N, C-alpha and C positions, 0 to 999 in steps of 0.2 A: 436469402437472406443476406443484404449489406450489411457489413460490419464496419465503421469509422472506430479507430482507436486512437486519442490525444495522449501525445506523450511518446511518442512511438519510439523514439531512440531511450526511452529510460528503461529500467530492469522488468518492469510490468509489460510494458508495450513490445519489447524484445519477446518476451516471454509468449504474446501473441503471436507473433512473427514467426516463433520457432513450432507453433501448435501444427500439426498436421491438420490442417482443413476439413472440417467435415463436408461433406457432399453438397447440404445445402446452405453452405456459406461462403462467402467472398470479405476476406479480413484486408482491410487498408490501415496501415500503420502510418499516421502522420506525425513527424516531427515539428517542433514549434515554427520553424521555416516555413514547412507545407502548409502551416494553418496556424497561424498566432490568435489564440483564443481570445486574447484581449482586444481584438479588431473584430469589431462585428460584419463589416463587409465582407474581410477576407472569410469568415465563419459562414457566413448565407453564401457566398460564392461558391466553396466547397461544399456545402450541404446540394445547394441547385446542381451542381455537376454530377455527385454521387447518389442523392437521394437516398439517402440510409436507412436502414429499418431500424439498426441499432445503433447508438453511439456509447462507448466506453472511454468515460472521459479519466483517463489514469495523467494526464498532463496538469503538472502542479507546481508550484514553487515550494519546494521541500528542504530548505538550507534551516533547519531549526533555528541554529544559533545565530546565523545572519539576519533572521526575520526578527530578532530582537531590536534590531539597528536600522532595518530595512521593511517595517511595516506597511508602506504603503505598497513596495512592492509585491509583497506576499498578499496583501488584501486585493491588487490590482489582478494578478492571477489567480490566485485561489475564489475569489467571489464574483468579481466583475468578469473575468473571463467564463466562470461557470455560470453566470447570468447569459451571457450569449451563447454559451452551448444549449443550455435549457432553453431560449427563448427559440432557437433553430430548431430545436427539438421538436416543441410544441408546434411551429408553423409547416414542421414535414411530416408531422406524426411519427415521429422516430420515436422508441425507448430510450431511455437515458439511463445508463449506469453512472453513479458518480463515485468516485473511488475516495474513503477518508481514512480514518487513522485512530488509532487507539489514545491518542493525543487529544482527544474531545474529553478523555475523563482525567481526573484529577488524582486518580491512584490511591485514595485514603480508603477503598474496601480492602479486607482480607478474602475475598472470595474473586472468581472469575465475573467480570461485568457481562453484563445481558444488553441486549438491542433497549431494554425497558429502563435502563437505570438513568439516574440524573447525569447529565454532562457538566463539567466544569473543570473547561481547557487551563493550564496552569501559564500558558504561553502564547506568544504572537501566533506561531506557527497553527498550533491547537485552534485557536479562536478562528484564524482565519479559515480553516477546514471547516469547521461547524457552521460558519457563517454561509459558505459554499454549501453545506446539507441543507440549511434552511431557505437560501433562496434557489435552491434548486427545487425543492418542494414545493415553494409557492407558486412556482411558474409551471414544471412539467408534470401532468398527472401519472403518465406512464413511466415511474421512477425507481430504479433500486439505489438504494444507497448501501455500499460495501464499506465497514469499516475492516481495515485489518492492519498487523503490525508486523514490526522486525524484519522487513522484508529483505529477502537476497536472491540474487538471479545473474543472471547475465550484465556486467557492467560493473561499476563500482560498489563494493559493498563491504559489512563488518567481516563475511569471513575469509574474502582476498585479503583483505588489510590483515588480518591474522596470519596469514600461511606468509605474506611478505613480512613482516615484522618477527616472524620465527627466525628468518635467515639473516637478519640485519643485526638481531639484538642477543645479548646473553640471557635476559628475561623480559617476561613483560610483567605490565600492571594493570588489571581489569577490573572495571566497577563491579562489587559484588553486592549493592544493595538497591537494583531494579530489575524487578521481576517481570518477563513478557513471553509472548510466545512468538517465537521465530518460524518465520511462514517463507517458504520458499514459492517463488513466483509462477512455476510451471505448474506447482498445484492449484495457487489461487486462479490463475489463467482458465484452466478447464473447470475449476469449481464455477466460474462468472459464466462461462460457455454453458455451461449445462443449465443455469438459471434464465440466460435472457430470451428462451424460444417459449418460456412461459409468461403468462399474465400475471403471477403471483409477486406484485409490485410491494416494497416495503424496505424496511432498514434490514440488514444482514450482517450479522459478524463471520469472517471466514479469514480464520487464522490454523495454522497447523496445532493438532492438541497437544496438550502440556505445557508445562512451564520450566522458565531457568532464569538465572541471574546473567548477565553478560560474562560473568565470569566462568558459568558453567557451562556457557555456550561456546566460549573460547576453547575451553579445556576438552568438548567435543570434537570439535574440529580439529584439534590438534590430533586427539585419538584418531580420528576416522583417516587422518593423512598421514599419519605414523610419524609425525614430529614428535621429537624429546626436547624440550624445553620447558625451564620452570614459570608458571604463572603465577603473581603474586595478587592475591584481592585488595581492593583498596574501595574505600568511599566515593560517593559522589561528590561530598565534600574536598576530598582529596583532588578531585579530576575536573579542572576549572573549566565550567560551560558559563557560556552566557545565558543560556534558557534553561528554566527550571524544567525539570522531565517527571511524569508520575513515577514514584517508588515501585508501584505495582499497576500494569496495565493489562493483565492477562484478558483475552476474550474469549468469553464462550459462546459457538455457534448455536445460539438457544433457537432462533428461528429457523434454521435448518431442523434441529433436533424435533421442532415442534411440525413440522411441514412434509419435505423430502426425507428427512434423515440425516443426519451429520455425515457425509461421506467425506470428510478429512482425516488424512493419516496423522500419526505423529510427528514432532517437529526433528524427532531425531532420523524417523524413516526418511524425510524430507532431507533431510542435511545428507545423509548417507548416499543418496543416489546423486546429490549436487557435487559432493567430495569427487566421486568416482566419476564424474563426467568432467571436471578440471583440473585433477591431479591425475599427472600421467606417470 
């Protein structure tokens, strides 16, 4: 099985690169330089050369706040780029895994979101990712849509930022009125890999289990890393951001529960493994 991963230099792409490849799979992680998803000729050239069985489309415009002023760029990558990938998958009979986000929801529920709940994104990034879902579904019949949340892994992320700021500042102020499910990219990559060998197409939520606020997430990061620093909770309104965020975007892995069973562990267990990996 030949697998292409777009966004190969991103956190999820690096997680796939770090996986011990199963004996029946060859995983090729491509950066945007190696395959610009907005360039259909380049996409088709790569597909023609590789002849992939599966494409994991993790490449995306993910700058949530910048997207408010750069909507064209966000939609070009997240919608037009996804169209190009989906069309190539259709032509070459490849399975497509489209990586989406908890930001397709508005956060007005007080319970975890399932795959069957109504979407209603609050910002440009969320709208562009939702339109990416829709265009992929219109084009490619062999499609897995994977929604995930609050990713961290190899690369720039919230965990590394908290550990860096803990060395630089006397105290930290962290938002305490947004709730989600922190997800370790190593767990997500393994979860996706277990799905792509099947024909159980559809929309899946894949996040580590449990929930916390960003404040609670930061406290647990510092505790596991053995760092002692005061952390003060603040509201979203006190932390100036261009894009609106859902206050509650916890994902329930409901489709997994209904089919193979939810094999994701708690966010605390995933974080503990990651902290042990990066903190010397």
